[in-house]
Structures are given as C-alpha cells and as structure tokens.
N, C-alpha and C positions, 0 to 999 in steps of 0.2 A: 873772403871765403874762397878757399882753394878749389880749383877746377877738379871735379870728380868724374873720371871717364865712365863710371858705372851708372851715373844718374841718367834719367830719361833725356833731359836736354830740351831742345827747341825743335818742334815739328810744325811745319806750315800746314794749316788746314787749307789745302790748295784749292783755288777756284778751278772750275771746269770750263774751259773755253768752249763756246758753242758757236756753230755756224747758224745763220738765219734758218729757221725751221727746226732747230733743236738737235742736229747731229753734233757729236763731239768733235772738236777741232784738235786732232792729235798732234800735229806739228807745233801748234801754239802751246799745248799742254807740256810737251817735252821742253820747249824753249824756256818756259816759265819755271818748270821744275829745276832745270839746270841752274837757272839764275838764283833761285832762293837757296839752293844747296851750296852754291859758290859764295854766297854772301852772308852766311851765318847760321843756316838751318842744319840740324843734324839729320833730319828726315823730312819726308812729306807724308801727309795723311790724305789719301784719296777718299772721296765719297763722304766727307763730313758735311756738316750743315752749310758751311761756306761753299763747299763744292757741290751743292744741290744734290747730295747723295740719295735722298729719298726719291728723287725723280729719275734715277739712273737704273736701267734694267740690266739683265745679265750680259747681253751682248756688248753694251757700252762699257761695263766694268771690265770684262775680259779684254776688250780692245785697249782700254786705258792702261791697264797693268802691263799688257804686252808691249805697248809703245814705250813705256818707261824702261822696262827691262831690256828691250831691244836697243834702247839708246845708251845702255851701259850703266844705268842706275841700279845699284845692287839691292834687290828686294830684302835680303836678309839683314841688311844694315840700315837701309834708307827709306823703306816703304811700310807704312801702316795703312790699313784699309778700314773704312767705316762700314758698319752694318746697321741698316735702318729699314725695318720691315714690320708690318703689322702681324704677319703670319709667321709661325715658327718655321715652316718649310722654306719660305723665302729667305728668312734670316740665315738658316743653315746653308742654303745654296750660295748666298753672298759670301759667307765665311769660307766655305770650302773652295770657292773660286780663288779667293785671295791666298789662302794658306797653301793650296796646291801649286800656286805660282810663286811660292817662296816668300810671301810677305812676312816681315818681322813680327807683326802682331795685328790685333784687331781693336777697333774702337766701337763698342757695341752699345747702341741705344736700346732702351726697353721697348716692348711693343706699345704702339702709341695710339691705336684707334679707340680702344675701350678705356674709358676714364673711370676714376674712382676705384681703381684696383689697389689692393693692399700687398703687403710683403709676402703673404702666403702664396698668392697667385703669381707674383713676380719670381719668387724663389722657385716655384714649379717650372715656370717658363725658362728661366736661365738654366736650371738643372737639366731639363730636357735638351736645351740647346747644346750644352757641353757634352752631354751623353751621346747625342747624335753625331757630334764631331769626333768623338772618341779620342784616339791617341794623337790625332793631328791638332787638337785644341792646345793653344799656347798663347802666352803673352797677351792676355785680354785686358783692356782698359774699359771699365764700366763707365758709361757716358750719362752723366747727370745734367740734363738740360731741360728742366721743367717748363721753361717759358715756351719751348717748342713742342715737347712731347706731352705736357700736362700730366706726366707720370714721374713721381719722385723715386729716386734710389736712396734709401735711407742708410744711415750709419749701421743700423742693426742688420739690414739685408746684406751689406758688404761683408760684415763679419760672418754671417752664415755661409755666404758663397766662398769666401777665401778659406774657410775651414773645410768645407765640403770638396773644394777643388783646388787644393794646394798646388802651387806652381803653375796654375792656369790663370787665375785672377791675379794680374800683376799690378793693377792700379785703378784709380778713379780719376776721370776728368770732371772737375766741378765747374760747370758753366751756369751756376745759379746766380752769379754776379752778387753774391752775398757773402761777405768775409766770415761771419760767424759759422756759416755752413762749411766753408773751406776749413776753418779752424777745427770744427768738430771731426771732419774726416782725418785731419792731421793728428789730432789727439788720439783717436781710436785706432787708426790704421797707418801710423807713420812709417811702418816698415814697407808699405806699398808705395808705388809711385803715385803720389797725389799731384795732380796737374791742375792748372788754373786756366780757364778760358778767357776771363776778363783781364786784359793786359794791365789795367789800372790797379789791380789787386796783386799782381804777380810778384813784385819786389818784396812786399810784406810777407807774402806766403812763402817765398823762397827762404827768407830769413827765419821762418818758423819751421822749415823742413821740407817744403814742397820741392819736387824734383824737376819742375819745368812746366812746359805749356804746349798744347796743341791749339793754335790760335790763328785767326784770320789776318791780323795785322802783320803777321810774318810774311804774308804775300808782298808787303810793301817796304818794311824797314827791318828786315831780320838782323842787320848789323847793329841796330839800336836795341833790339830785344835780347841779344845774346848776353850782354853784361847784366841785364836784369835776371836772366835765367841762371847764370853761373856765379853771380856775385851778390844777388839780392839788391842790386842798385835801384834807384828811383830815377825816372826820366820824365821831366815835364813835357818834353816834345811828344813822347809816346802818349802820355795822358791826354794832351790837347788833341792829338790826331784821333784817338779813340772817341773822344767827346764829339768831334766834328763828324766822324763817320756815323755815329749813333743818332745824329740829328736827321739822317736820311734813312730810307730802307737799306738795311745794312748789306745784304748780299749784292744787290746791283751797285751799291756805292763802292764796295771793294773791287768789283770787276771793272768799274769805270776807272778807278785809280790804278789798277794793274795795266790797263790800256794806256793811261797817261804815262806811267812809268816806262813802258816800252815804246811809247810813241806810236801806238797801234790800236786804233779804235775797234779792231776786230775782236778784242777781248771782252767787249761790252755786252753782246747778246745774252739773254737768259732763256732757259727752257720754260715753256708754258707750264703752269699758270703764272710764273713770275715774269715781271716785265723790267726792262732796263730803265735807268733814269732818263728823263727827257733832257733835251739839249741844254736848257737853261740850268737845270740841276747839275748836270755833268760839269758845265763850265764853272759854276760857282764852287763846287766841291774841289775841282782840280786847282782852282786859284787858291782856295783855303789850304790845300795840301802844300802847294808851293810856299805859301806864306809861313806855315807852321814849320816845315822842314828847313826853310832858310834861316829860321831862328837858331837852329843848331849850328849851321855853317857860320853864322855871324859870331 
C-alpha cells in the first residue's frame, strides 16, 4: 500500500503528565510530544481518553496547548484536541480554545452524563455544537467510545451529521474494539477518515480503507505502528503489548510505561479520581514491556 500524504495517519493519544496533586507537568508534556513526533507520529491528540481529557479544565487546556505551540510544534499540522463534556457550553468552550489556538482539528465525544439517549437527541446536541462554533468549526472527528461514554454514535447519526455539516465532519474514531462496527463505518462512510482506537484491529481496518489511528500505544511504540497505519501491516509485538496493557488499568499502565521509556518515574502520577499503578504492578508491567519489545529486536 503506497503512502498517501492526504490520509489522516498516526496520532498519539498523548498522556498528560501530572505533578503530585494534579497540576499538569508542562515540561514533561513537551518532551514526550517531541519524542513521539520524532519517532513516527504525524500528530498528537491532547485531552483524549488516554490523556485524562475529561478531568482537564479550561486553564489546563490553554496551558498545554500554549506549551506545545511555544515549543515549536505546529498546531495546524500536528495538534488535534479532544472535547469531552457533559454540557454543551463546556464542549463549545473546549473547542473554541483549541481552534482559536490553531489546532488542526477536534476529537469530539458525545455528551456522556445522560444515558439511554437516541440519535434525535444526539443530532440536536451536535448540531447546536457546530452552530455555536460557527465559521471556526472544522476538521471534526466524531468519537465513538461507548465503553467510556455509554453513548453510541451510530452509522445513521454520522450520515445525518456529515450531510448537515459538510466539510466540518471529517471522520469517526471507532474505539468500540469491535471490528464489525468499524467495518460498518467504513462501508457507509468510507470517504471520511475512519480511525481505529484498538491497535489490534488496525491493520485489518487499514486494508479495508481506514485512514489511521488516534491511539494510546503510540505513546510507546510509534515506530512499530507507522507501518500498520500506512501499509496495513500486522505486528505480533504490538498485539502482545496491547494485550499486556489491557490486563492492567489502561490509563495508569500507559503512563507507567511512558515513564519507563524515558527513565523518569515522574510521568506516572494520575489526576484524581484515577490512581497510579502500585509498585509491584509497575515493575511487572515494565518487565513484560521489555520482554515483549525485545522479541522484535531479536
């Protein structure tokens, strides 16, 4: 599969380094963002699930975007911003902050507090979201992650939104971890950027037309993910690594491994109510990471 410069590519769902007490550690964020961009990622996505985005308020978001832009990372090419809010006004504020600072696009989760909502309610919410953003609305990836939000983004809803807001709805990130769901998005909306969150399904999806991924394992092995994204390759090392990470609480596991990668335990703290792995878990996970990645080197 030839490299297509117009495809979405590989975006790191970047972790948010925290100091003890919950303040964002901006120098570590910049260091890690530079690392993943230098080792295979086309962009970073701030404020996603892996980045604890739903726990980050306006001041943290502004500071994080400012730190990356100030470090020379081009927002128009290399930064997407997650939007995760229960209220419409908060979602619009998050989006405006990112777009006004030049972010390339948005990864927008549906409102997640009220459960059992249907397509009509979600269509109204997203329509109001885009209308309030007005002319600044652009390059929006709809975020389907029902295991977290407990709210589905259906194939039919995507169809209605892409028709109502052409040129604004750019794609769907499917983090259902269910290939038939990914396949349904590809069949109905293949002209959009269909992205896959589960790295184990990524190669198959790319071969069927998916344009790439926003994913957590890009924090760790972006060089291994790039051939999967651009060639539809399969990689047993990546699959084994994802399986291992998923045997722990995923967000603190990724953070622990980022610290292991950089030789810096300062990447490990979480913002409450999430908690870091305990020391025995961290040591076991890091040993497994070394064993799995050494298999590639051998």
